[in-house]
C-alpha positions, 0 to 999 in steps of 0.5 A: 177492310170490308168484303165487297160481297153482300150475298152471304147475308142475302143467302142467309135470309133466303135460307131462313125462309126456305128452311123445311119444317123438319129443319125448323123442328130440329133447330127448335128442339136443339135450342130447348136441349138445356130444358129436356129434363122438365120437358121429358117430365111433361111428356111422360105425364101427358102420355100417362094421363091420356092413357088414364083417360082411355082407361076411364072410358073403358072402365065406365063402359065395362061397368055400364055393360055389367049393370045392363046385364043385371050385375048391380053389385059392380056399381060401387067398385066401378064408381070408386075406380073411376073416381080414383082414375079421374083424380090421378088423371087430374093430378098428372094433367097438372104436372104435365101442364106445369112442366110444359108451360115452365119449359115454354115460357123459360124458352121464350125468355131464352129466345128473346135473349138469343134474338137480342144477342143476334141483333146487337152485334149487327147494330147499327149496320145490320139493322139500318133500314129495318122497320122498328115496328116490324122488329118489335113484332118479331121479338114479341109476337113472333116469339110468342107464337113459338111458345106453341111448339114447346107447350102444345106441340112436343108433348101432344105429338109424342102422345099422339104416337105412343098412346094409340100404340098402347091402345091398339095393343090393348085392343089386339091382345084383350079383344081382337087383332082385327079390330085394332087393324081396322082402327089403325088407318083411321087414326093415321088419317086423322093424325098424319094424312089430313095435316099433310094434305093441307100443310103447304097452303097452311104454311103460306097462309101462316107466313102471310099472316105473320108478315101482315101483322108485322106491317100493322105493328110498324104502321101503328108505331109510325102513327103513334110516334108521328102523331103530331105530324098526323094531326098537323097535316090532316093525315089522320083519315088517310092513316086510317085508310091505310090501316084498314087496307092492312086489316083487310089483308090480315082478314084475308090471311086469317080467312084462308087459315080459318078455311083450312082449319074448318076443312081439316076439322070436318074431315077429321070428324068424318074419319072419327065417325067412320072409324068408330062405325068400322070398329062397331061392325068389325067387333060384331063380325068377329063374334065379340059379345055385345059387352065387348063390342061396347068396350072396344067402341069406347076405347076406339073413340077415346083413342082418337082424343090424343090423335085429334090433339094434332089438329089442335096444334097443327094450325098454330104450329104453322104460325110458330114455324113462320115466326121462327123463320122471321126471327132467324131471318134477322139473327142468322145474318152475319154481323157487318163487323166482328171481333178479330180472331186474335185481338191485340190490346188497346193502345195507350196513345190515342192518335187517329189515322185514316189512310186512303179510306174508301167506303160506300154503304151497301145500298149504294150502286157501285159505279153509279152512286159515289161512295160516301168516303173516297180516298180520305187520309189524315192523322189527328195527333194525340191530344190535338183538336181537329175539326171536320167541316163540309156541306150536308152529305159530304161524309163527315159523320161517316168518318165517325162510324168508320172509326167506331167500326160500325162499318168497315171500309171497302179500302184503306185502313184506320188506326188508333195509336198506330193499332189498326182498329180491326185488330182490336176488340170492339168493346176495347175500341169503343171504350176509347171513344166518347161520342156526342151526336146531333141525334140524341137517343134517350131511354124512357127512364130517369135522367140518372139512368140515362147518364149511367149508360156511359158509366154504370157505377157513377156516383151521384156526385159524378153525375152532378159534376158532368151535368154542371159541365154541360150546363144542365145541373140547374135545369135538372134540379128544377124538375119535380124529381130531380135526377130521378125524373123520367124523361119519357120515350125518346126524351120527349119530356125534355126540349131539344137543347136539354136532350143535347146537353144530357148527351154531352153530360153523358159523354163527359161522364164516360171520360174517354181519351178520345172525344168526338162532337158530331154537331153536338151543339146544333140544338143549343142557343148561342149563349148555352153553346158558348158556355158548354164550349168553354167546359169542353175546351177545359175538358179537352186538355190532353184528350184527342178531340174531333169536332164535326162543326155546326157553327163556324165559331166551334172550329176557328180555334181548332189545331187543324180543320179538315174540309170534306166535299162529296166524300173527299178531303179537299182542304186542310189547315188552320182557320187562317191558312184556309181563309188565305187559300180562298177555297171551299172553306173560305166560301163557307165562311163567307156564306155564314158571315153574310148570313149573320150580317143579315140578322138584324135586317131579316128578323131571323134569330141567330139560331135560324141563320146559323142553321142555314149556314151550318157545316 
């Protein structure tokens, strides 16, 4: 039974938003622990190549000072030394970049896998109501921003600490401790104080920017998927205006972030100039020779390079933190359902039992919104064919969702073969059931690949048998590439009836002991429906069959018919028994019969009338 509390998920989302930078850093570092060897290699070579860069400045300035003093003999050895240092530095730079980006892109793949692994157990309950475009922006763009942390943050942050320590030590030991002491506060100002002064505002601006980009992605996704409606209703100009408003919000966020970056860089340039000037005057005041003063100025100026690296990544780092928060807002949510701690084996017998089941969706308001299902009890014996009918919104499809544990009921229990479904592993439970729904989702892949969703190792012969049973084989063979024909995004290259028949073929291919037809023939013409119905009747032998009816012709031969009304089971019996009672089922039957009588007079098609009188 599902817990009535919904606050843990809300608390988790709030926690993800409120995680501090230190907590996010620890979590990201922990996630990358498996790649710490190549990451450490990247950091070591970065520190080494930056030290060589400072040495290059120092040696060059030393040589220039000696030449200025009249010692021309140092030109060749200094030039050779600088070339050698530059070559080694370039080699170290290559190694650092190679391992740094290897770690970054490997971890991006791991993060996307982790995102899917976190979202998949939540589906469909945990992602219902989520905007698909926004989810896509999170898994692609937000995770891409996290690459900054691994490729451009860890190494630069460590180098910005270690390299100045080495450089200051050289200045203190080789020239003057006072010069090193004077340079230190300017380095701290550039590397720590300036970023700290603006990090809160930068974090807010970065979060706003990530949110707006998610909104833009969702708007574009809606516009592309609904392009026919946009054109048919002249909605194009308004869609562009809405996109322009989102663009304006994004521009404002980028402007705020850009202003902060400009301010930080201006302050840093001021501190660098002040630091170099302070080193110059301090060296002179300490009585250093002009040659030594020149070398200390060169080393001091070069030392700002690694520290200024903080500025290079700090703005993007805020976006990386914002992206991480948006990712964890989704993945940290506990799934609505989960495998039991001590699962029991799947039953052999496949009867279905609902006992006093009550369920309301989380968005419903207790006490104000009626539950989707209230106090429903029935049993479908193994191998029998039961049907569920009722008006739209009566709770028919919710029964299927509860049986498959997409949700857990608020009260009551559901069992298969006498085993409570919440005692079984989700995979074992769902292996027992094949579902054909009214809304069929097809992947942008071949016909064969969409069929093999149900049975990955199915042979070509098995695919053809299933499609013949679904009256689809001849249609597929007439396509340019046959079973290798790509169906397009969401099956857009197929008609509604073809998509429905492919869904039926997929369920038949699974060959599960329990078959659920949730208005499965709603998009088929009467003749095709009759043909498929005969195949289903043949296949149903020995299987437990639950039919959520669209047309009355699909339920009259059921062993028992369950009539739902406003979430409650109000009648049950055979077709004849329910007509004799003259209740809700009889009224639905009479309504469809009247509609069919008007077929010839009204000029409507049978499909249109059946749709108006659907159950």
